[in-house]
N, CA, C, O and the ligand as a Tripos MOL2 file, in Angstrom:
@<TRIPOS>MOLECULE
protein
  301   299    76     0     0
PROTEIN
NO_CHARGES

@<TRIPOS>ATOM
      1 N         110.9600  132.9010   49.7530 N.3       1 MET1
      2 CA        110.7620  131.7310   50.6310 C.3       1 MET1
      3 C         109.3790  131.6060   51.1200 C.2       1 MET1
      4 O         108.8090  132.5730   51.6260 O.2       1 MET1
      5 N         108.7910  130.4100   50.9850 N.am      2 LEU2
      6 CA        107.3770  130.2150   51.3230 C.3       2 LEU2
      7 C         107.2090  130.1490   52.8590 C.2       2 LEU2
      8 O         108.0840  129.6730   53.5820 O.2       2 LEU2
      9 N         106.0800  130.6320   53.3080 N.am      3 THR3
     10 CA        105.6760  130.4750   54.7110 C.3       3 THR3
     11 C         104.8390  129.2020   54.8980 C.2       3 THR3
     12 O         104.3410  128.6050   53.9430 O.2       3 THR3
     13 N         104.7080  128.8130   56.1830 N.am      4 CYS4
     14 CA        103.9090  127.5900   56.4450 C.3       4 CYS4
     15 C         102.4650  127.8260   55.9980 C.2       4 CYS4
     16 O         101.8070  126.8850   55.5530 O.2       4 CYS4
     17 N         101.9770  129.0030   56.0990 N.am      5 LYS5
     18 CA        100.6300  129.3100   55.6870 C.3       5 LYS5
     19 C         100.4950  129.0970   54.1830 C.2       5 LYS5
     20 O          99.5220  128.5060   53.7130 O.2       5 LYS5
     21 N         101.4670  129.5770   53.4490 N.am      6 GLU6
     22 CA        101.4610  129.3950   51.9690 C.3       6 GLU6
     23 C         101.5330  127.8780   51.6200 C.2       6 GLU6
     24 O         100.8750  127.4010   50.6950 O.2       6 GLU6
     25 N         102.3510  127.1630   52.3910 N.am      7 MET7
     26 CA        102.4340  125.7450   52.1460 C.3       7 MET7
     27 C         101.0740  125.0420   52.2930 C.2       7 MET7
     28 O         100.7080  124.1800   51.4940 O.2       7 MET7
     29 N         100.3510  125.4370   53.3310 N.am      8 SER8
     30 CA         99.0640  124.7550   53.5500 C.3       8 SER8
     31 C          98.0950  125.1800   52.4470 C.2       8 SER8
     32 O          97.2590  124.3780   52.0310 O.2       8 SER8
     33 N          98.1880  126.4320   51.9590 N.am      9 GLU9
     34 CA         97.3420  126.8370   50.8490 C.3       9 GLU9
     35 C          97.6550  126.0610   49.5620 C.2       9 GLU9
     36 O          96.7520  125.7370   48.7900 O.2       9 GLU9
     37 N          98.8850  125.7800   49.3510 N.am     10 LEU10
     38 CA         99.3400  125.0670   48.1820 C.3      10 LEU10
     39 C          99.1190  123.5560   48.2810 C.2      10 LEU10
     40 O          99.2930  122.8310   47.3020 O.2      10 LEU10
     41 N          98.7300  123.0860   49.4850 N.am     11 GLY11
     42 CA         98.6570  121.6310   49.8080 C.3      11 GLY11
     43 C          98.2190  120.7490   48.6730 C.2      11 GLY11
     44 O          98.9680  119.8870   48.2140 O.2      11 GLY11
     45 N          96.9500  120.9760   48.2000 N.am     12 SER12
     46 CA         96.4300  119.9980   47.2140 C.3      12 SER12
     47 C          97.1530  120.1580   45.8570 C.2      12 SER12
     48 O          97.2890  119.1840   45.1160 O.2      12 SER12
     49 N          97.6140  121.3790   45.5310 N.am     13 ASP13
     50 CA         98.4530  121.5210   44.3280 C.3      13 ASP13
     51 C          99.7400  120.8190   44.3740 C.2      13 ASP13
     52 O         100.2360  120.3190   43.3650 O.2      13 ASP13
     53 N         100.3210  120.7720   45.6050 N.am     14 ILE14
     54 CA        101.5930  120.0220   45.8000 C.3      14 ILE14
     55 C         101.3860  118.5610   45.5710 C.2      14 ILE14
     56 O         102.1510  117.9330   44.8390 O.2      14 ILE14
     57 N         100.3640  117.9970   46.1820 N.am     15 ILE15
     58 CA        100.1930  116.5180   45.9910 C.3      15 ILE15
     59 C          99.6670  116.1820   44.5820 C.2      15 ILE15
     60 O          99.9140  115.0870   44.0780 O.2      15 ILE15
     61 N          98.9610  117.0990   43.9640 N.am     16 ASP16
     62 CA         98.4730  116.7960   42.6290 C.3      16 ASP16
     63 C          99.5690  117.1820   41.5490 C.2      16 ASP16
     64 O          99.4100  116.9630   40.3480 O.2      16 ASP16
     65 N         100.6160  117.7330   42.0530 N.am     17 ASP17
     66 CA        101.7310  118.1490   41.1770 C.3      17 ASP17
     67 C         101.3090  119.1970   40.1360 C.2      17 ASP17
     68 O         101.5880  119.0560   38.9460 O.2      17 ASP17
     69 N         100.6550  120.2110   40.5970 N.am     18 HIS18
     70 CA        100.1610  121.2320   39.7110 C.3      18 HIS18
     71 C         100.9860  122.5150   39.8040 C.2      18 HIS18
     72 O         100.5370  123.6040   39.4470 O.2      18 HIS18
     73 N         102.2220  122.3370   40.3020 N.am     19 LEU19
     74 CA        103.0710  123.4940   40.5470 C.3      19 LEU19
     75 C         104.0220  123.7810   39.3880 C.2      19 LEU19
     76 O         104.4560  122.8690   38.6840 O.2      19 LEU19
     77 N         104.3410  125.0760   39.1990 N.am     20 GLY20
     78 CA        105.3520  125.4000   38.2620 C.3      20 GLY20
     79 C         106.7430  125.0510   38.8510 C.2      20 GLY20
     80 O         106.9000  124.7820   40.0420 O.2      20 GLY20
     81 N         107.7100  125.0720   37.9630 N.am     21 LEU21
     82 CA        109.0670  124.6670   38.4270 C.3      21 LEU21
     83 C         109.5420  125.5420   39.5960 C.2      21 LEU21
     84 O         110.0990  125.0230   40.5630 O.2      21 LEU21
     85 N         109.3310  126.8530   39.5190 N.am     22 ARG22
     86 CA        109.7830  127.7980   40.5370 C.3      22 ARG22
     87 C         109.1520  127.4810   41.8310 C.2      22 ARG22
     88 O         109.8530  127.3710   42.8380 O.2      22 ARG22
     89 N         107.8120  127.3190   41.8720 N.am     23 THR23
     90 CA        107.1230  127.0340   43.1110 C.3      23 THR23
     91 C         107.5070  125.6830   43.6820 C.2      23 THR23
     92 O         107.6120  125.5110   44.8970 O.2      23 THR23
     93 N         107.7110  124.7360   42.7970 N.am     24 ARG24
     94 CA        108.1050  123.3990   43.2710 C.3      24 ARG24
     95 C         109.4450  123.4790   43.9850 C.2      24 ARG24
     96 O         109.6620  122.8080   44.9940 O.2      24 ARG24
     97 N         110.3500  124.3080   43.4530 N.am     25 MET25
     98 CA        111.6500  124.4870   44.1650 C.3      25 MET25
     99 C         111.4490  125.1410   45.5160 C.2      25 MET25
    100 O         112.0750  124.7440   46.4990 O.2      25 MET25
    101 N         110.5860  126.1350   45.5760 N.am     26 ASP26
    102 CA        110.2970  126.8290   46.8410 C.3      26 ASP26
    103 C         109.7760  125.8260   47.8670 C.2      26 ASP26
    104 O         110.2010  125.7890   49.0210 O.2      26 ASP26
    105 N         108.8130  124.9950   47.3760 N.am     27 VAL27
    106 CA        108.1740  123.9880   48.2630 C.3      27 VAL27
    107 C         109.1880  122.9710   48.7730 C.2      27 VAL27
    108 O         109.1960  122.5610   49.9340 O.2      27 VAL27
    109 N         110.0500  122.5870   47.8130 N.am     28 PHE28
    110 CA        111.0750  121.6360   48.1620 C.3      28 PHE28
    111 C         112.0530  122.1600   49.2710 C.2      28 PHE28
    112 O         112.4260  121.4630   50.2140 O.2      28 PHE28
    113 N         112.4220  123.4380   49.0630 N.am     29 MET29
    114 CA        113.2690  124.1160   50.0290 C.3      29 MET29
    115 C         112.6190  124.2020   51.4500 C.2      29 MET29
    116 O         113.2210  123.9670   52.4970 O.2      29 MET29
    117 N         111.3340  124.5640   51.3440 N.am     30 HIS30
    118 CA        110.6100  124.7430   52.6330 C.3      30 HIS30
    119 C         110.5120  123.3760   53.3680 C.2      30 HIS30
    120 O         110.7360  123.2890   54.5750 O.2      30 HIS30
    121 N         110.1610  122.2920   52.5810 N.am     31 LEU31
    122 CA        110.0370  120.9990   53.2030 C.3      31 LEU31
    123 C         111.4090  120.4970   53.8000 C.2      31 LEU31
    124 O         111.4670  119.7480   54.7760 O.2      31 LEU31
    125 N         112.4440  120.9520   53.1600 N.am     32 GLY32
    126 CA        113.8110  120.5750   53.6320 C.3      32 GLY32
    127 C         114.1150  121.0980   55.0090 C.2      32 GLY32
    128 O         114.9140  120.4970   55.7280 O.2      32 GLY32
    129 N         113.4860  122.2360   55.4180 N.am     33 MET33
    130 CA        113.7890  122.8420   56.6860 C.3      33 MET33
    131 C         112.5810  122.9100   57.6310 C.2      33 MET33
    132 O         112.6650  123.5150   58.6990 O.2      33 MET33
    133 N         111.4780  122.3010   57.2460 N.am     34 CYS34
    134 CA        110.2980  122.4490   58.1190 C.3      34 CYS34
    135 C         109.6190  121.0770   58.3250 C.2      34 CYS34
    136 O         108.8150  120.6590   57.4910 O.2      34 CYS34
    137 N         109.9260  120.4040   59.3870 N.am     35 PRO35
    138 CA        109.3680  119.1040   59.6850 C.3      35 PRO35
    139 C         107.8840  119.0800   59.8530 C.2      35 PRO35
    140 O         107.2290  118.0640   59.6190 O.2      35 PRO35
    141 N         107.3480  120.2250   60.2690 N.am     36 ARG36
    142 CA        105.8910  120.3120   60.4510 C.3      36 ARG36
    143 C         105.1690  120.2360   59.0720 C.2      36 ARG36
    144 O         104.1580  119.5460   58.9410 O.2      36 ARG36
    145 N         105.6890  120.9360   58.0700 N.am     37 CYS37
    146 CA        105.1030  120.8950   56.7350 C.3      37 CYS37
    147 C         105.3590  119.5820   56.0970 C.2      37 CYS37
    148 O         104.5110  119.0900   55.3510 O.2      37 CYS37
    149 N         106.4970  118.9790   56.3530 N.am     38 ARG38
    150 CA        106.7900  117.6250   55.8310 C.3      38 ARG38
    151 C         105.7090  116.6350   56.2660 C.2      38 ARG38
    152 O         105.1790  115.8430   55.4880 O.2      38 ARG38
    153 N         105.4250  116.7380   57.5550 N.am     39 ARG39
    154 CA        104.3300  115.8600   58.0960 C.3      39 ARG39
    155 C         103.0330  116.1190   57.4860 C.2      39 ARG39
    156 O         102.2820  115.2010   57.1540 O.2      39 ARG39
    157 N         102.7350  117.4480   57.3200 N.am     40 TYR40
    158 CA        101.4590  117.9070   56.7670 C.3      40 TYR40
    159 C         101.2710  117.3690   55.3500 C.2      40 TYR40
    160 O         100.2260  116.8090   55.0200 O.2      40 TYR40
    161 N         102.2780  117.5420   54.5360 N.am     41 ILE41
    162 CA        102.1740  117.1040   53.1270 C.3      41 ILE41
    163 C         102.0910  115.5730   53.0540 C.2      41 ILE41
    164 O         101.3600  115.0190   52.2330 O.2      41 ILE41
    165 N         102.8570  114.8980   53.9310 N.am     42 LYS42
    166 CA        102.7870  113.3740   53.9550 C.3      42 LYS42
    167 C         101.3710  112.9300   54.2350 C.2      42 LYS42
    168 O         100.8200  112.0430   53.5830 O.2      42 LYS42
    169 N         100.7910  113.6010   55.2600 N.am     43 GLN43
    170 CA         99.4610  113.2700   55.6750 C.3      43 GLN43
    171 C          98.4360  113.4650   54.5050 C.2      43 GLN43
    172 O          97.5890  112.6160   54.2280 O.2      43 GLN43
    173 N          98.5820  114.6480   53.8460 N.am     44 LEU44
    174 CA         97.7040  114.9570   52.7180 C.3      44 LEU44
    175 C          97.8080  113.9140   51.6250 C.2      44 LEU44
    176 O          96.8030  113.4710   51.0690 O.2      44 LEU44
    177 N          99.0630  113.5220   51.3200 N.am     45 ARG45
    178 CA         99.2870  112.6000   50.2520 C.3      45 ARG45
    179 C          98.7030  111.2510   50.5590 C.2      45 ARG45
    180 O          98.1150  110.6050   49.6920 O.2      45 ARG45
    181 N          98.8710  110.8050   51.8450 N.am     46 LEU46
    182 CA         98.2380  109.5110   52.2650 C.3      46 LEU46
    183 C          96.7380  109.6260   52.1620 C.2      46 LEU46
    184 O          96.0890  108.7020   51.6720 O.2      46 LEU46
    185 N          96.1710  110.7090   52.5980 N.am     47 THR47
    186 CA         94.7390  110.8350   52.5100 C.3      47 THR47
    187 C          94.2440  110.7340   51.0670 C.2      47 THR47
    188 O          93.2310  110.0910   50.7910 O.2      47 THR47
    189 N          94.9650  111.3700   50.1630 N.am     48 SER48
    190 CA         94.4910  111.3540   48.7640 C.3      48 SER48
    191 C          94.6870  110.0100   48.1590 C.2      48 SER48
    192 O          93.9040  109.6070   47.2990 O.2      48 SER48
    193 N          95.7200  109.2810   48.5770 N.am     49 GLN49
    194 CA         95.9480  107.9190   48.1080 C.3      49 GLN49
    195 C          94.8460  107.0110   48.5340 C.2      49 GLN49
    196 O          94.3350  106.2270   47.7340 O.2      49 GLN49
    197 N          94.4450  107.1060   49.8550 N.am     50 VAL50
    198 CA         93.4030  106.3150   50.3730 C.3      50 VAL50
    199 C          92.0830  106.5790   49.6730 C.2      50 VAL50
    200 O          91.3220  105.6630   49.3640 O.2      50 VAL50
    201 N          91.8290  107.8880   49.4290 N.am     51 LEU51
    202 CA         90.6220  108.2530   48.6850 C.3      51 LEU51
    203 C          90.5640  107.7040   47.2570 C.2      51 LEU51
    204 O          89.5030  107.3430   46.7480 O.2      51 LEU51
    205 N          91.7500  107.6550   46.6270 N.am     52 GLN52
    206 CA         91.8150  107.1670   45.2110 C.3      52 GLN52
    207 C          91.5600  105.6130   45.2380 C.2      52 GLN52
    208 O          91.0500  105.0510   44.2690 O.2      52 GLN52
    209 N          91.9050  104.9840   46.2980 N.am     53 GLN53
    210 CA         91.7210  103.5290   46.3570 C.3      53 GLN53
    211 C          90.2730  103.0870   46.5370 C.2      53 GLN53
    212 O          89.9180  101.9260   46.3350 O.2      53 GLN53
    213 N          89.4430  104.0760   46.9310 N.am     54 LEU54
    214 CA         88.0570  103.6690   47.1360 C.3      54 LEU54
    215 C          87.3590  103.4670   45.8390 C.2      54 LEU54
    216 O          87.5700  104.2360   44.9010 O.2      54 LEU54
    217 N          86.5100  102.4340   45.7410 N.am     55 PRO55
    218 CA         85.7380  102.3010   44.5000 C.3      55 PRO55
    219 C          84.8070  103.5020   44.3370 C.2      55 PRO55
    220 O          84.2730  104.0350   45.3100 O.2      55 PRO55
    221 N          84.6250  103.9190   43.0610 N.am     56 PRO56
    222 CA         83.9220  105.1280   42.8230 C.3      56 PRO56
    223 C          82.4650  105.0840   43.2780 C.2      56 PRO56
    224 O          81.8770  106.1320   43.5450 O.2      56 PRO56
    225 N          81.8710  103.8940   43.3710 N.am     57 ASP57
    226 CA         80.4530  103.8490   43.7550 C.3      57 ASP57
    227 C          80.2360  103.5900   45.2520 C.2      57 ASP57
    228 O          79.1470  103.1950   45.6690 O.2      57 ASP57
    229 N          81.2500  103.8100   46.0270 N.am     58 SER58
    230 CA         81.1510  103.5220   47.4580 C.3      58 SER58
    231 C          80.5980  104.6880   48.2730 C.2      58 SER58
    232 O          80.9830  104.8580   49.4300 O.2      58 SER58
    233 N          79.7430  105.4590   47.7240 N.am     59 ALA59
    234 CA         79.1320  106.5530   48.4990 C.3      59 ALA59
    235 C          77.9870  106.0710   49.3760 C.2      59 ALA59
    236 O          77.2860  105.1560   48.9440 O.2      59 ALA59
    237 N          77.7370  106.5950   50.5520 N.am     60 PRO60
    238 CA         78.5610  107.6760   51.1240 C.3      60 PRO60
    239 C          79.8520  107.2200   51.6860 C.2      60 PRO60
    240 O          79.9530  106.0850   52.1530 O.2      60 PRO60
    241 N          80.8560  108.0600   51.6620 N.am     61 VAL61
    242 CA         82.1670  107.7700   52.0810 C.3      61 VAL61
    243 C          82.1880  107.7130   53.5770 C.2      61 VAL61
    244 O          81.6570  108.5900   54.2580 O.2      61 VAL61
    245 N          82.8160  106.6560   54.0950 N.am     62 ASP62
    246 CA         82.9690  106.4840   55.5490 C.3      62 ASP62
    247 C          84.2050  107.2420   56.0350 C.2      62 ASP62
    248 O          85.3090  106.7010   56.0970 O.2      62 ASP62
    249 N          83.9780  108.5190   56.3790 N.am     63 ALA63
    250 CA         85.1200  109.3320   56.7230 C.3      63 ALA63
    251 C          86.0050  108.7950   57.8470 C.2      63 ALA63
    252 O          87.2300  108.9170   57.8360 O.2      63 ALA63
    253 N          85.3270  108.2060   58.7980 N.am     64 GLN64
    254 CA         86.0780  107.7360   59.9720 C.3      64 GLN64
    255 C          86.9490  106.5790   59.6130 C.2      64 GLN64
    256 O          88.0800  106.4830   60.0880 O.2      64 GLN64
    257 N          86.4360  105.6640   58.7550 N.am     65 ALA65
    258 CA         87.2860  104.5170   58.3250 C.3      65 ALA65
    259 C          88.4940  105.0530   57.5480 C.2      65 ALA65
    260 O          89.5910  104.5100   57.6800 O.2      65 ALA65
    261 N          88.3210  106.0760   56.7660 N.am     66 ILE66
    262 CA         89.4560  106.5850   55.9910 C.3      66 ILE66
    263 C          90.4870  107.1990   56.9030 C.2      66 ILE66
    264 O          91.6900  107.0140   56.7140 O.2      66 ILE66
    265 N          89.9980  107.9570   57.9270 N.am     67 LEU67
    266 CA         90.9070  108.5280   58.8640 C.3      67 LEU67
    267 C          91.6870  107.4780   59.5890 C.2      67 LEU67
    268 O          92.8970  107.6090   59.7680 O.2      67 LEU67
    269 N          91.0160  106.4430   60.0080 N.am     68 ASP68
    270 CA         91.6910  105.3410   60.6840 C.3      68 ASP68
    271 C          92.7570  104.7180   59.8450 C.2      68 ASP68
    272 O          93.8300  104.3790   60.3440 O.2      68 ASP68
    273 N          92.4690  104.5540   58.5280 N.am     69 LYS69
    274 CA         93.4110  104.0170   57.5840 C.3      69 LYS69
    275 C          94.6540  104.9200   57.4710 C.2      69 LYS69
    276 O          95.7950  104.4650   57.5450 O.2      69 LYS69
    277 N          94.3830  106.1760   57.2930 N.am     70 VAL70
    278 CA         95.4520  107.1340   57.1750 C.3      70 VAL70
    279 C          96.3630  107.1140   58.4080 C.2      70 VAL70
    280 O          97.5890  107.1170   58.3020 O.2      70 VAL70
    281 N          95.7140  107.0930   59.5850 N.am     71 ARG71
    282 CA         96.5010  107.0680   60.8270 C.3      71 ARG71
    283 C          97.3350  105.8200   60.9310 C.2      71 ARG71
    284 O          98.4840  105.8850   61.3660 O.2      71 ARG71
    285 N          96.8030  104.7070   60.5520 N.am     72 ARG72
    286 CA         97.6270  103.4790   60.5520 C.3      72 ARG72
    287 C          98.8080  103.5340   59.6560 C.2      72 ARG72
    288 O          99.9050  103.0860   59.9880 O.2      72 ARG72
    289 N          98.5500  104.1170   58.4620 N.am     73 HIS73
    290 CA         99.6640  104.2470   57.4800 C.3      73 HIS73
    291 C         100.7900  105.1580   57.9950 C.2      73 HIS73
    292 O         101.9690  104.9210   57.7320 O.2      73 HIS73
    293 N         100.4070  106.1790   58.7140 N.am     74 SER74
    294 CA        101.4430  107.1840   59.0740 C.3      74 SER74
    295 C         102.1190  106.8910   60.3830 C.2      74 SER74
    296 O         103.0080  107.6350   60.7970 O.2      74 SER74
    297 N         101.7180  105.8130   61.0570 N.am     75 GLU75
    298 CA        102.4190  105.4740   62.3470 C.3      75 GLU75
    299 C         103.7380  104.8060   62.0820 C.2      75 GLU75
    300 O         104.4520  104.4570   63.0220 O.2      75 GLU75
    301 ZN        106.4690  124.9980   57.2010 Zn       76 ZN76
@<TRIPOS>BOND
     1     1     2 1
     2     2     3 1
     3     3     4 2
     4     3     5 am
     5     5     6 1
     6     6     7 1
     7     7     8 2
     8     7     9 am
     9     9    10 1
    10    10    11 1
    11    11    12 2
    12    11    13 am
    13    13    14 1
    14    14    15 1
    15    15    16 2
    16    15    17 am
    17    17    18 1
    18    18    19 1
    19    19    20 2
    20    19    21 am
    21    21    22 1
    22    22    23 1
    23    23    24 2
    24    23    25 am
    25    25    26 1
    26    26    27 1
    27    27    28 2
    28    27    29 am
    29    29    30 1
    30    30    31 1
    31    31    32 2
    32    31    33 am
    33    33    34 1
    34    34    35 1
    35    35    36 2
    36    35    37 am
    37    37    38 1
    38    38    39 1
    39    39    40 2
    40    39    41 am
    41    41    42 1
    42    42    43 1
    43    43    44 2
    44    43    45 am
    45    45    46 1
    46    46    47 1
    47    47    48 2
    48    47    49 am
    49    49    50 1
    50    50    51 1
    51    51    52 2
    52    51    53 am
    53    53    54 1
    54    54    55 1
    55    55    56 2
    56    55    57 am
    57    57    58 1
    58    58    59 1
    59    59    60 2
    60    59    61 am
    61    61    62 1
    62    62    63 1
    63    63    64 2
    64    63    65 am
    65    65    66 1
    66    66    67 1
    67    67    68 2
    68    67    69 am
    69    69    70 1
    70    70    71 1
    71    71    72 2
    72    71    73 am
    73    73    74 1
    74    74    75 1
    75    75    76 2
    76    75    77 am
    77    77    78 1
    78    78    79 1
    79    79    80 2
    80    79    81 am
    81    81    82 1
    82    82    83 1
    83    83    84 2
    84    83    85 am
    85    85    86 1
    86    86    87 1
    87    87    88 2
    88    87    89 am
    89    89    90 1
    90    90    91 1
    91    91    92 2
    92    91    93 am
    93    93    94 1
    94    94    95 1
    95    95    96 2
    96    95    97 am
    97    97    98 1
    98    98    99 1
    99    99   100 2
   100    99   101 am
   101   101   102 1
   102   102   103 1
   103   103   104 2
   104   103   105 am
   105   105   106 1
   106   106   107 1
   107   107   108 2
   108   107   109 am
   109   109   110 1
   110   110   111 1
   111   111   112 2
   112   111   113 am
   113   113   114 1
   114   114   115 1
   115   115   116 2
   116   115   117 am
   117   117   118 1
   118   118   119 1
   119   119   120 2
   120   119   121 am
   121   121   122 1
   122   122   123 1
   123   123   124 2
   124   123   125 am
   125   125   126 1
   126   126   127 1
   127   127   128 2
   128   127   129 am
   129   129   130 1
   130   130   131 1
   131   131   132 2
   132   131   133 am
   133   133   134 1
   134   134   135 1
   135   135   136 2
   136   135   137 am
   137   137   138 1
   138   138   139 1
   139   139   140 2
   140   139   141 am
   141   141   142 1
   142   142   143 1
   143   143   144 2
   144   143   145 am
   145   145   146 1
   146   146   147 1
   147   147   148 2
   148   147   149 am
   149   149   150 1
   150   150   151 1
   151   151   152 2
   152   151   153 am
   153   153   154 1
   154   154   155 1
   155   155   156 2
   156   155   157 am
   157   157   158 1
   158   158   159 1
   159   159   160 2
   160   159   161 am
   161   161   162 1
   162   162   163 1
   163   163   164 2
   164   163   165 am
   165   165   166 1
   166   166   167 1
   167   167   168 2
   168   167   169 am
   169   169   170 1
   170   170   171 1
   171   171   172 2
   172   171   173 am
   173   173   174 1
   174   174   175 1
   175   175   176 2
   176   175   177 am
   177   177   178 1
   178   178   179 1
   179   179   180 2
   180   179   181 am
   181   181   182 1
   182   182   183 1
   183   183   184 2
   184   183   185 am
   185   185   186 1
   186   186   187 1
   187   187   188 2
   188   187   189 am
   189   189   190 1
   190   190   191 1
   191   191   192 2
   192   191   193 am
   193   193   194 1
   194   194   195 1
   195   195   196 2
   196   195   197 am
   197   197   198 1
   198   198   199 1
   199   199   200 2
   200   199   201 am
   201   201   202 1
   202   202   203 1
   203   203   204 2
   204   203   205 am
   205   205   206 1
   206   206   207 1
   207   207   208 2
   208   207   209 am
   209   209   210 1
   210   210   211 1
   211   211   212 2
   212   211   213 am
   213   213   214 1
   214   214   215 1
   215   215   216 2
   216   215   217 am
   217   217   218 1
   218   218   219 1
   219   219   220 2
   220   219   221 am
   221   221   222 1
   222   222   223 1
   223   223   224 2
   224   223   225 am
   225   225   226 1
   226   226   227 1
   227   227   228 2
   228   227   229 am
   229   229   230 1
   230   230   231 1
   231   231   232 2
   232   231   233 am
   233   233   234 1
   234   234   235 1
   235   235   236 2
   236   235   237 am
   237   237   238 1
   238   238   239 1
   239   239   240 2
   240   239   241 am
   241   241   242 1
   242   242   243 1
   243   243   244 2
   244   243   245 am
   245   245   246 1
   246   246   247 1
   247   247   248 2
   248   247   249 am
   249   249   250 1
   250   250   251 1
   251   251   252 2
   252   251   253 am
   253   253   254 1
   254   254   255 1
   255   255   256 2
   256   255   257 am
   257   257   258 1
   258   258   259 1
   259   259   260 2
   260   259   261 am
   261   261   262 1
   262   262   263 1
   263   263   264 2
   264   263   265 am
   265   265   266 1
   266   266   267 1
   267   267   268 2
   268   267   269 am
   269   269   270 1
   270   270   271 1
   271   271   272 2
   272   271   273 am
   273   273   274 1
   274   274   275 1
   275   275   276 2
   276   275   277 am
   277   277   278 1
   278   278   279 1
   279   279   280 2
   280   279   281 am
   281   281   282 1
   282   282   283 1
   283   283   284 2
   284   283   285 am
   285   285   286 1
   286   286   287 1
   287   287   288 2
   288   287   289 am
   289   289   290 1
   290   290   291 1
   291   291   292 2
   292   291   293 am
   293   293   294 1
   294   294   295 1
   295   295   296 2
   296   295   297 am
   297   297   298 1
   298   298   299 1
   299   299   300 2
@<TRIPOS>SUBSTRUCTURE
     1 MET1         2 RESIDUE 1 A MET
     2 LEU2         6 RESIDUE 1 A LEU
     3 THR3        10 RESIDUE 1 A THR
     4 CYS4        14 RESIDUE 1 A CYS
     5 LYS5        18 RESIDUE 1 A LYS
     6 GLU6        22 RESIDUE 1 A GLU
     7 MET7        26 RESIDUE 1 A MET
     8 SER8        30 RESIDUE 1 A SER
     9 GLU9        34 RESIDUE 1 A GLU
    10 LEU10       38 RESIDUE 1 A LEU
    11 GLY11       42 RESIDUE 1 A GLY
    12 SER12       46 RESIDUE 1 A SER
    13 ASP13       50 RESIDUE 1 A ASP
    14 ILE14       54 RESIDUE 1 A ILE
    15 ILE15       58 RESIDUE 1 A ILE
    16 ASP16       62 RESIDUE 1 A ASP
    17 ASP17       66 RESIDUE 1 A ASP
    18 HIS18       70 RESIDUE 1 A HIS
    19 LEU19       74 RESIDUE 1 A LEU
    20 GLY20       78 RESIDUE 1 A GLY
    21 LEU21       82 RESIDUE 1 A LEU
    22 ARG22       86 RESIDUE 1 A ARG
    23 THR23       90 RESIDUE 1 A THR
    24 ARG24       94 RESIDUE 1 A ARG
    25 MET25       98 RESIDUE 1 A MET
    26 ASP26      102 RESIDUE 1 A ASP
    27 VAL27      106 RESIDUE 1 A VAL
    28 PHE28      110 RESIDUE 1 A PHE
    29 MET29      114 RESIDUE 1 A MET
    30 HIS30      118 RESIDUE 1 A HIS
    31 LEU31      122 RESIDUE 1 A LEU
    32 GLY32      126 RESIDUE 1 A GLY
    33 MET33      130 RESIDUE 1 A MET
    34 CYS34      134 RESIDUE 1 A CYS
    35 PRO35      138 RESIDUE 1 A PRO
    36 ARG36      142 RESIDUE 1 A ARG
    37 CYS37      146 RESIDUE 1 A CYS
    38 ARG38      150 RESIDUE 1 A ARG
    39 ARG39      154 RESIDUE 1 A ARG
    40 TYR40      158 RESIDUE 1 A TYR
    41 ILE41      162 RESIDUE 1 A ILE
    42 LYS42      166 RESIDUE 1 A LYS
    43 GLN43      170 RESIDUE 1 A GLN
    44 LEU44      174 RESIDUE 1 A LEU
    45 ARG45      178 RESIDUE 1 A ARG
    46 LEU46      182 RESIDUE 1 A LEU
    47 THR47      186 RESIDUE 1 A THR
    48 SER48      190 RESIDUE 1 A SER
    49 GLN49      194 RESIDUE 1 A GLN
    50 VAL50      198 RESIDUE 1 A VAL
    51 LEU51      202 RESIDUE 1 A LEU
    52 GLN52      206 RESIDUE 1 A GLN
    53 GLN53      210 RESIDUE 1 A GLN
    54 LEU54      214 RESIDUE 1 A LEU
    55 PRO55      218 RESIDUE 1 A PRO
    56 PRO56      222 RESIDUE 1 A PRO
    57 ASP57      226 RESIDUE 1 A ASP
    58 SER58      230 RESIDUE 1 A SER
    59 ALA59      234 RESIDUE 1 A ALA
    60 PRO60      238 RESIDUE 1 A PRO
    61 VAL61      242 RESIDUE 1 A VAL
    62 ASP62      246 RESIDUE 1 A ASP
    63 ALA63      250 RESIDUE 1 A ALA
    64 GLN64      254 RESIDUE 1 A GLN
    65 ALA65      258 RESIDUE 1 A ALA
    66 ILE66      262 RESIDUE 1 A ILE
    67 LEU67      266 RESIDUE 1 A LEU
    68 ASP68      270 RESIDUE 1 A ASP
    69 LYS69      274 RESIDUE 1 A LYS
    70 VAL70      278 RESIDUE 1 A VAL
    71 ARG71      282 RESIDUE 1 A ARG
    72 ARG72      286 RESIDUE 1 A ARG
    73 HIS73      290 RESIDUE 1 A HIS
    74 SER74      294 RESIDUE 1 A SER
    75 GLU75      298 RESIDUE 1 A GLU
    76 ZN76       301 GROUP 0 **** ****
């Protein structure tokens, strides 16, 4: 069984879907019983979606605007 610490270490692999079947099952089980990690993964996923929506030439990235967008999405 995964711990919350392991979940946060796996964070980007989870949203990028880089997990093996076994780990994915463990993650799924953990998310089923841990609202805190559910929220954490949801937040990560929203953040990566927002980042992907940005045009590639929009550097420097306005971090505050992204955070505002993520916050609006998750309310
Ligand atoms: Zn957890």
